[in-house]
N, C-alpha and C positions, 0 to 999 in steps of 0.2 A: 504494500500500500504506500509506504513512505517513498519508495523508489519511483512509483508511478507519479506521485505528486511532484517530486523533484524534476522529473523529466518534462512535466508540463511547464514548470517555471523556466527551464532552459539554463544554459551555461554560457560562459564567455566563449567566443569563437576565436581561435588562435590561427594566425598565419604561420605555416611551416613550409617555407620555400626551400629549394635546393641549396641556396646560399646560406640560409640559416642552419640547415642540416649540416653543411660542411663546417660552419663556424663552431657549432656545438661539438661536433665530433673532434675538432682540433684540440679541445680541452683535454681529452683523454690521451694518455701516453701509449695507447694500444689501439688496435683496430677491433671493432666489435666482431663477435663471432656471427656465423650465419643465423643462429637462433636469435641472438640479440638484435641483429638487423631486422629480422622478421617481426619481432615484438615491438621494436622502435617504430617500424612502419605502421603497425596496427595502432599503436598509441598516437602517433602523429595524425592518423586518419580520424581517430576519436576526438582529438583536440581540435580538429578543423570543423567538427560538427556542432550543432546547437544543443545537443542533449548532453547532460552530465555524464562523464565517463565513470563507469564502475568496472574495474578490471582487477583480477587477481593474478599476481605474478608469482609463480612458484619456481623454485629451483634450489639445488643443494647449496651449501655454504661455498662461497668462492666462484659462483657461476656468473656474477656480474649483475645481480638484481639492483644493487645500489647505483651502479653506473647507468642502468636503464632508467631508474627513478630520477637520477640527476639530470639525464637528458630531458625528460619530461618537465622537470622543474625549470630548467633553463629555457625551454620553449615558453613557459608561462612568463618568466622574467623578461625575455626579449619582446614579449607582447605587452609589456607594461603592467603586468600583474605580479603579485607575490606568490610564493609557494611555501608550504610547510611540510615537514616530515615529522611524524609523531611516532615515537618508539615507546614500548611498554616499561622500560627501566631507564634510570639515569645513566647507567653504564653503557647501554646500547645507544642511547641518544648521544652521549659523549663520543663514542666510536664513530657514529655517523657524522657528527660535527667535524671531527678531526679529518676524516676521509674527504669530506666535501671541501673543507677549508684548504686542505693540501691540493686538491684538484683545481681549486679556483684562486690560488694565491697570486697568480699573475693577471687576474682579470678583475674588472671593477664591479664585482658582484659582492654585495655586503650580506654576510650571514651572521646569525646570532644563535646562541644556545640558551634555551629557556627551560629550566627544570624547577622543581620545587625548592631546590637548595639555592637558587639564584635569588638574592634578596637585596634590599636597600637600594643604593644609588644605581648599581648595575641593573637591577630589575627595572627600575623606573626608566632608565636609559633605553633598555630593550623595548619596553612597552611603548615608549614615545617613538622609537624607530619603526615599530610595526604600524602604529597609528598614522604616522606621517608618510609611510611608504619608503623611508630611507633604508630599512632592512628589507632586502629582497627575498631571502630564504631564511625561514625560521626552522630550527631543528630543536626538538624537545620531547618532553613527556606530556602527560595529561595537563601539565601546566599551560600548554598552548590553548586549551579549550576552557580555561577557567574564566569566571566572571572578571571583567576588567581587562581582558586581552582582546584588543580590537585591531584588526588588520585594515589598512586603507583599501586594499584591492586584492584580496585572496583569490587567486585563480585556480590553484591546484593544491590538493591535500593528499599526501602519501601517508598511509598508515602501515607501519612495519609490524609484522606479527599481529595482524588485526584480530586474530582469534583470541588474543589475550586481553582484549578490551570488551567492554559490554556493548550491547546493541546501541544504546544511546550515544556512547562516545564515538562509535564508528559513524 
């Protein structure tokens, strides 16, 4: 029921050109595998459409799921939106944050880590960056969906290990 309602509302339509595809792929120090290429093409097709994307990406540890997720998040960012990656634990959120930060260290994409242990001035700064749009990619735990967390233009949400969250959080 909830999914049907969301599909009627619609979603942001992203442009995914060959040039954008090439630029995003240049971020990675490796070439995508044939399977990653196939999944990226399917995701790009979904992102070009007006319906919200609901996609489950499965794979063993080390198969490049984070790279595929980062590709999709960068499509959103290059289309003027923000992206979020929510993980079930602070340890996993920190791992994703470090991986993404390392991949984007040479690029003008601002990322932030928001977890329950981020407090005080740092938390207020991240919240202000999300609300203003200065933070392009937010990585975190359920802290991303708590009251008081407002994104200026959230265009894509990636949920890692979604089975570990409740229906409402997903």
